[in-house]
Backbone as JSON Lines, residues from 0, in Angstrom:
{"i":0,"aa":"M","n":[135.28,85.7,135.34],"ca":[134.54,86.15,134.19],"c":[133.76,87.42,134.57]}
{"i":1,"aa":"R","n":[133.91,88.48,133.8],"ca":[133.27,89.74,134.15],"c":[131.92,89.91,133.46]}
{"i":2,"aa":"E","n":[131.1,90.73,134.07],"ca":[129.78,91.04,133.52],"c":[129.94,91.97,132.32]}
{"i":3,"aa":"I","n":[129.27,91.66,131.22],"ca":[129.32,92.5,130.03],"c":[128.03,93.33,129.98]}
{"i":4,"aa":"K","n":[128.18,94.65,130.06],"ca":[127.03,95.53,129.92],"c":[127.52,96.9,129.49]}
{"i":5,"aa":"F","n":[126.59,97.7,129.01],"ca":[126.91,99.02,128.49],"c":[125.93,100.05,129.04]}
{"i":6,"aa":"R","n":[126.4,101.27,129.15],"ca":[125.51,102.4,129.34],"c":[125.67,103.24,128.08]}
{"i":7,"aa":"G","n":[124.87,104.28,127.91],"ca":[124.96,105.05,126.67],"c":[124.81,106.54,126.88]}
{"i":8,"aa":"W","n":[125.65,107.31,126.19],"ca":[125.54,108.76,126.19],"c":[124.79,109.18,124.93]}
{"i":9,"aa":"H","n":[123.65,109.85,125.12],"ca":[122.84,110.32,124.0],"c":[123.32,111.72,123.66]}
{"i":10,"aa":"K","n":[123.9,111.87,122.46],"ca":[124.51,113.15,122.07],"c":[123.49,114.28,121.96]}
{"i":11,"aa":"E","n":[122.34,113.99,121.36],"ca":[121.36,115.05,121.15],"c":[120.68,115.48,122.44]}
{"i":12,"aa":"Q","n":[120.36,114.52,123.28],"ca":[119.71,114.83,124.55],"c":[120.69,115.25,125.63]}
{"i":13,"aa":"E","n":[121.99,114.99,125.38],"ca":[123.05,115.23,126.35],"c":[122.69,114.6,127.69]}
{"i":14,"aa":"K","n":[122.39,113.3,127.6],"ca":[121.95,112.55,128.78],"c":[122.62,111.18,128.79]}
{"i":15,"aa":"M","n":[123.02,110.75,129.99],"ca":[123.6,109.43,130.17],"c":[122.49,108.47,130.57]}
{"i":16,"aa":"Y","n":[122.4,107.35,129.84],"ca":[121.43,106.31,130.15],"c":[122.18,105.14,130.78]}
{"i":17,"aa":"S","n":[121.75,104.73,131.95],"ca":[122.38,103.61,132.65],"c":[122.07,102.3,131.92]}
{"i":18,"aa":"A","n":[122.82,101.28,132.24],"ca":[122.58,99.95,131.68],"c":[121.17,99.48,132.02]}
{"i":19,"aa":"E","n":[120.72,99.82,133.21],"ca":[119.38,99.42,133.64],"c":[118.29,100.15,132.84]}
{"i":20,"aa":"E","n":[118.5,101.44,132.57],"ca":[117.53,102.19,131.77],"c":[117.49,101.66,130.34]}
{"i":21,"aa":"L","n":[118.64,101.35,129.78],"ca":[118.68,100.8,128.42],"c":[117.95,99.46,128.38]}
{"i":22,"aa":"G","n":[118.17,98.64,129.4],"ca":[117.51,97.34,129.47],"c":[116.0,97.48,129.59]}
{"i":23,"aa":"A","n":[115.55,98.43,130.4],"ca":[114.11,98.65,130.58],"c":[113.46,99.12,129.27]}
{"i":24,"aa":"D","n":[114.23,99.85,128.45],"ca":[113.72,100.3,127.16],"c":[114.0,99.29,126.05]}
{"i":25,"aa":"Q","n":[114.48,98.12,126.41],"ca":[114.81,97.04,125.48],"c":[115.86,97.48,124.45]}
{"i":26,"aa":"M","n":[116.83,98.28,124.92],"ca":[117.93,98.7,124.06],"c":[119.07,97.7,124.21]}
{"i":27,"aa":"T","n":[119.62,97.29,123.11],"ca":[120.74,96.36,123.13],"c":[121.78,96.82,122.12]}
{"i":28,"aa":"L","n":[123.05,96.57,122.4],"ca":[124.13,96.98,121.5],"c":[124.11,96.11,120.25]}
{"i":29,"aa":"M","n":[124.26,96.73,119.09],"ca":[124.33,96.0,117.83],"c":[125.61,95.15,117.81]}
{"i":30,"aa":"P","n":[125.56,93.97,117.19],"ca":[126.74,93.09,117.18],"c":[127.99,93.73,116.6]}
{"i":31,"aa":"D","n":[127.82,94.66,115.66],"ca":[129.0,95.29,115.06],"c":[129.45,96.53,115.83]}
{"i":32,"aa":"G","n":[128.76,96.86,116.94],"ca":[129.16,97.98,117.77],"c":[128.79,99.34,117.23]}
{"i":33,"aa":"R","n":[128.02,99.4,116.13],"ca":[127.73,100.7,115.51],"c":[126.65,101.49,116.2]}
{"i":34,"aa":"G","n":[126.02,100.95,117.2],"ca":[124.99,101.67,117.92],"c":[124.08,100.71,118.67]}
{"i":35,"aa":"F","n":[122.94,101.21,119.09],"ca":[121.98,100.42,119.84],"c":[120.77,100.12,118.98]}
{"i":36,"aa":"A","n":[120.13,98.99,119.26],"ca":[118.86,98.65,118.63],"c":[117.8,98.64,119.71]}
{"i":37,"aa":"N","n":[116.65,99.22,119.41],"ca":[115.52,99.21,120.32],"c":[114.61,98.07,119.87]}
{"i":38,"aa":"I","n":[114.59,96.99,120.63],"ca":[113.84,95.8,120.27],"c":[112.39,95.99,120.69]}
{"i":39,"aa":"S","n":[111.49,95.97,119.73],"ca":[110.07,96.19,119.99],"c":[109.3,94.88,119.85]}
{"i":40,"aa":"G","n":[108.85,94.35,120.96],"ca":[108.0,93.17,120.93],"c":[108.67,91.94,120.36]}
{"i":41,"aa":"D","n":[107.9,91.13,119.68],"ca":[108.38,89.85,119.15],"c":[108.96,89.95,117.76]}
{"i":42,"aa":"H","n":[108.75,91.06,117.07],"ca":[109.15,91.16,115.67],"c":[110.27,92.16,115.49]}
{"i":43,"aa":"T","n":[111.37,91.71,114.94],"ca":[112.51,92.61,114.75],"c":[112.26,93.63,113.65]}
{"i":44,"aa":"Y","n":[111.29,93.4,112.76],"ca":[111.02,94.37,111.7],"c":[110.5,95.69,112.26]}
{"i":45,"aa":"S","n":[109.95,95.67,113.47],"ca":[109.47,96.92,114.07],"c":[110.51,97.55,114.99]}
{"i":46,"aa":"S","n":[111.69,96.95,115.06],"ca":[112.76,97.49,115.9],"c":[113.4,98.69,115.22]}
{"i":47,"aa":"Q","n":[114.0,99.56,116.01],"ca":[114.67,100.74,115.47],"c":[116.14,100.72,115.86]}
{"i":48,"aa":"I","n":[116.96,101.23,114.98],"ca":[118.4,101.33,115.27],"c":[118.7,102.77,115.66]}
{"i":49,"aa":"D","n":[119.29,102.94,116.81],"ca":[119.73,104.26,117.28],"c":[121.24,104.26,117.09]}
{"i":50,"aa":"N","n":[121.68,104.73,115.94],"ca":[123.1,104.56,115.58],"c":[124.02,105.46,116.39]}
{"i":51,"aa":"S","n":[125.3,105.29,116.16],"ca":[126.31,105.99,116.95],"c":[126.33,107.5,116.7]}
{"i":52,"aa":"H","n":[125.52,107.96,115.72],"ca":[125.43,109.4,115.54],"c":[124.66,110.04,116.7]}
{"i":53,"aa":"K","n":[123.82,109.23,117.36],"ca":[123.03,109.74,118.48],"c":[123.49,109.2,119.83]}
{"i":54,"aa":"M","n":[123.84,107.92,119.89],"ca":[124.1,107.27,121.16],"c":[125.49,106.62,121.14]}
{"i":55,"aa":"I","n":[126.31,106.96,122.13],"ca":[127.66,106.4,122.24],"c":[127.64,105.29,123.3]}
{"i":56,"aa":"P","n":[127.97,104.04,122.92],"ca":[128.03,102.97,123.92],"c":[129.3,103.07,124.75]}
{"i":57,"aa":"L","n":[129.16,102.87,126.06],"ca":[130.28,102.92,127.0],"c":[130.28,101.62,127.8]}
{"i":58,"aa":"Q","n":[131.35,100.86,127.68],"ca":[131.42,99.52,128.26],"c":[131.76,99.54,129.75]}
{"i":59,"aa":"Y","n":[131.1,98.66,130.49],"ca":[131.43,98.43,131.9],"c":[132.76,97.69,131.95]}
{"i":60,"aa":"T","n":[133.67,98.15,132.8],"ca":[135.0,97.54,132.89],"c":[135.02,96.25,133.7]}
{"i":61,"aa":"G","n":[133.96,96.03,134.48],"ca":[133.95,94.89,135.4],"c":[134.61,95.24,136.72]}
{"i":62,"aa":"L","n":[135.02,96.51,136.87],"ca":[135.72,96.97,138.06],"c":[134.85,97.93,138.85]}
{"i":63,"aa":"K","n":[135.13,98.06,140.13],"ca":[134.4,99.0,141.0],"c":[135.4,99.85,141.76]}
{"i":64,"aa":"D","n":[134.98,101.08,142.09],"ca":[135.87,101.99,142.8],"c":[135.8,101.79,144.31]}
{"i":65,"aa":"K","n":[136.4,102.71,145.06],"ca":[136.51,102.55,146.51],"c":[135.17,102.55,147.24]}
{"i":66,"aa":"I","n":[134.11,103.09,146.61],"ca":[132.79,103.05,147.25],"c":[131.88,102.04,146.53]}
{"i":67,"aa":"A","n":[132.49,101.14,145.78],"ca":[131.8,100.07,145.05],"c":[130.93,100.57,143.9]}
{"i":68,"aa":"A","n":[131.23,101.77,143.38],"ca":[130.54,102.26,142.18],"c":[131.15,101.59,140.95]}
{"i":69,"aa":"E","n":[130.3,101.19,140.02],"ca":[130.79,100.56,138.8],"c":[131.59,101.56,137.98]}
{"i":70,"aa":"I","n":[132.68,101.08,137.39],"ca":[133.54,101.93,136.57],"c":[133.3,101.6,135.11]}
{"i":71,"aa":"Y","n":[132.95,102.62,134.33],"ca":[132.68,102.48,132.9],"c":[133.72,103.22,132.08]}
{"i":72,"aa":"E","n":[133.86,102.79,130.83],"ca":[134.66,103.5,129.86],"c":[134.17,104.94,129.81]}
{"i":73,"aa":"G","n":[135.09,105.9,129.78],"ca":[134.73,107.31,129.75],"c":[134.58,107.95,131.12]}
{"i":74,"aa":"D","n":[134.61,107.15,132.18],"ca":[134.55,107.72,133.53],"c":[135.85,108.46,133.81]}
{"i":75,"aa":"I","n":[135.76,109.41,134.72],"ca":[136.95,110.12,135.2],"c":[137.18,109.66,136.62]}
{"i":76,"aa":"V","n":[138.38,109.16,136.86],"ca":[138.71,108.66,138.2],"c":[139.85,109.47,138.78]}
{"i":77,"aa":"I","n":[139.91,109.45,140.09],"ca":[140.97,110.13,140.81],"c":[141.54,109.15,141.85]}
{"i":78,"aa":"P","n":[142.86,109.01,141.92],"ca":[143.44,108.12,142.93],"c":[143.23,108.69,144.32]}
{"i":79,"aa":"Y","n":[143.08,107.83,145.29],"ca":[142.85,108.28,146.67],"c":[144.0,109.14,147.19]}
{"i":80,"aa":"Y","n":[145.19,108.96,146.66],"ca":[146.34,109.72,147.15],"c":[146.44,111.09,146.5]}
{"i":81,"aa":"T","n":[145.5,111.47,145.63],"ca":[145.53,112.8,145.02],"c":[145.42,113.89,146.06]}
{"i":82,"aa":"V","n":[144.7,113.62,147.12],"ca":[144.54,114.6,148.2],"c":[145.91,115.03,148.72]}
{"i":83,"aa":"A","n":[146.83,114.08,148.73],"ca":[148.18,114.39,149.2],"c":[149.02,115.05,148.1]}
{"i":84,"aa":"G","n":[148.42,115.22,146.92],"ca":[149.13,115.92,145.84],"c":[149.92,115.03,144.91]}
{"i":85,"aa":"Y","n":[149.73,113.72,144.95],"ca":[150.55,112.83,144.13],"c":[149.86,112.3,142.88]}
{"i":86,"aa":"G","n":[148.55,112.28,142.84],"ca":[147.84,111.68,141.71],"c":[147.21,112.72,140.82]}
{"i":87,"aa":"Q","n":[146.61,112.24,139.75],"ca":[145.92,113.13,138.85],"c":[144.66,112.47,138.33]}
{"i":88,"aa":"K","n":[143.71,113.27,137.87],"ca":[142.47,112.76,137.32],"c":[142.77,112.12,135.97]}
{"i":89,"aa":"R","n":[142.11,111.0,135.71],"ca":[142.36,110.28,134.46],"c":[141.06,109.75,133.88]}
{"i":90,"aa":"E","n":[140.99,109.7,132.56],"ca":[139.87,109.09,131.87],"c":[140.09,107.58,131.79]}
{"i":91,"aa":"V","n":[139.03,106.83,132.02],"ca":[139.1,105.37,131.89],"c":[138.89,105.02,130.42]}
{"i":92,"aa":"R","n":[139.83,104.27,129.86],"ca":[139.73,103.82,128.47],"c":[140.49,102.52,128.3]}
{"i":93,"aa":"W","n":[140.19,101.8,127.23],"ca":[140.86,100.53,126.96],"c":[142.24,100.81,126.42]}
{"i":94,"aa":"G","n":[143.25,100.22,127.04],"ca":[144.63,100.39,126.62],"c":[145.16,99.11,126.0]}
{"i":95,"aa":"I","n":[146.38,98.8,126.25],"ca":[147.0,97.59,125.72],"c":[146.77,96.46,126.71]}
{"i":96,"aa":"G","n":[145.69,95.73,126.52],"ca":[145.39,94.58,127.35],"c":[144.82,94.87,128.73]}
{"i":97,"aa":"A","n":[144.5,96.13,129.0],"ca":[143.95,96.48,130.32],"c":[143.21,97.81,130.21]}
{"i":98,"aa":"W","n":[142.36,98.06,131.19],"ca":[141.69,99.35,131.27],"c":[142.66,100.35,131.88]}
{"i":99,"aa":"E","n":[142.9,101.46,131.19],"ca":[143.76,102.52,131.73],"c":[142.89,103.44,132.58]}
{"i":100,"aa":"P","n":[143.35,103.99,133.67],"ca":[144.73,104.04,134.15],"c":[145.11,102.85,135.03]}
{"i":101,"aa":"F","n":[144.28,101.82,135.05],"ca":[144.55,100.66,135.89],"c":[145.51,99.71,135.19]}
{"i":102,"aa":"D","n":[146.16,98.85,135.95],"ca":[147.0,97.83,135.34],"c":[146.32,96.48,135.51]}
{"i":103,"aa":"S","n":[146.96,95.44,135.06],"ca":[146.36,94.11,135.13],"c":[146.1,93.64,136.55]}
{"i":104,"aa":"N","n":[146.76,94.25,137.55],"ca":[146.53,93.87,138.95],"c":[145.16,94.29,139.46]}
{"i":105,"aa":"C","n":[144.48,95.19,138.73],"ca":[143.18,95.68,139.21],"c":[142.15,94.56,139.26]}
{"i":106,"aa":"D","n":[142.36,93.5,138.51],"ca":[141.43,92.37,138.58],"c":[141.39,91.79,139.98]}
{"i":107,"aa":"S","n":[142.45,92.01,140.75],"ca":[142.49,91.48,142.11],"c":[142.02,92.49,143.14]}
{"i":108,"aa":"G","n":[141.42,93.6,142.68],"ca":[140.78,94.52,143.61],"c":[141.48,95.83,143.88]}
{"i":109,"aa":"H","n":[142.48,96.21,143.11],"ca":[143.21,97.45,143.39],"c":[142.47,98.71,142.99]}
{"i":110,"aa":"T","n":[141.29,98.59,142.37],"ca":[140.55,99.79,142.01],"c":[139.95,100.46,143.24]}
{"i":111,"aa":"D","n":[140.04,99.83,144.4],"ca":[139.57,100.48,145.62],"c":[140.46,101.67,145.98]}
{"i":112,"aa":"R","n":[141.5,101.88,145.21],"ca":[142.37,103.03,145.4],"c":[141.93,104.23,144.56]}
{"i":113,"aa":"Y","n":[140.83,104.07,143.81],"ca":[140.32,105.11,142.93],"c":[138.88,105.46,143.28]}
{"i":114,"aa":"E","n":[138.47,106.66,142.85],"ca":[137.08,107.07,143.01],"c":[136.6,107.66,141.7]}
{"i":115,"aa":"V","n":[135.41,107.27,141.25],"ca":[134.8,107.86,140.07],"c":[134.23,109.21,140.47]}
{"i":116,"aa":"I","n":[134.65,110.27,139.77],"ca":[134.19,111.62,140.11],"c":[133.33,112.24,139.0]}
{"i":117,"aa":"G","n":[133.15,111.53,137.9],"ca":[132.35,112.03,136.79],"c":[132.67,111.25,135.54]}
{"i":118,"aa":"N","n":[132.3,111.81,134.38],"ca":[132.64,111.19,133.11],"c":[132.92,112.28,132.08]}
{"i":119,"aa":"I","n":[133.53,111.89,130.96],"ca":[134.01,112.85,129.97],"c":[132.88,113.56,129.22]}
{"i":120,"aa":"Y","n":[131.67,113.04,129.3],"ca":[130.54,113.65,128.59],"c":[129.78,114.65,129.46]}
{"i":121,"aa":"E","n":[129.52,114.32,130.68],"ca":[128.78,115.2,131.58],"c":[129.69,116.17,132.33]}
{"i":122,"aa":"N","n":[130.95,115.82,132.49],"ca":[131.88,116.63,133.29],"c":[133.24,116.79,132.61]}
{"i":123,"aa":"P","n":[133.3,117.24,131.34],"ca":[134.61,117.33,130.66],"c":[135.58,118.29,131.34]}
{"i":124,"aa":"E","n":[135.02,119.26,132.06],"ca":[135.88,120.26,132.72],"c":[136.74,119.64,133.82]}
{"i":125,"aa":"L","n":[136.37,118.48,134.3],"ca":[137.16,117.83,135.36],"c":[138.57,117.48,134.91]}
{"i":126,"aa":"L","n":[138.74,117.23,133.61],"ca":[140.08,116.89,133.11],"c":[140.93,118.12,132.84]}
{"i":127,"aa":"T","n":[140.31,119.28,132.81],"ca":[141.08,120.5,132.53],"c":[141.41,121.28,133.78]}
{"i":128,"aa":"T","n":[140.82,120.89,134.91],"ca":[141.08,121.63,136.15],"c":[142.03,120.87,137.04]}
């Protein structure tokens, strides 16, 4: 069973907020996935919704790369064999029953063959070079 958590890209601030930062600010993903809610104290009437127009939720895949960094949706990974000229940089996204570019075997630890080098929001140029 994998850990379910999210980090968030704030479009206006152009800043990535880690799952830990969101938790410290009492931010939680809305059940319908339309954005985050900032839970204020004991009363939900004082809570604010930070919708997807401002904050993009990015799901943790439950996988880690070769240096044990958590891999999130939107991350850019590079296979370890790219140095030898065989691999290419890829965006991590949900595919047909698995996180791409990984296959279903990654649940058994094959992501140690990849390294997270950035993400599509902070480093979009990585996919074009």
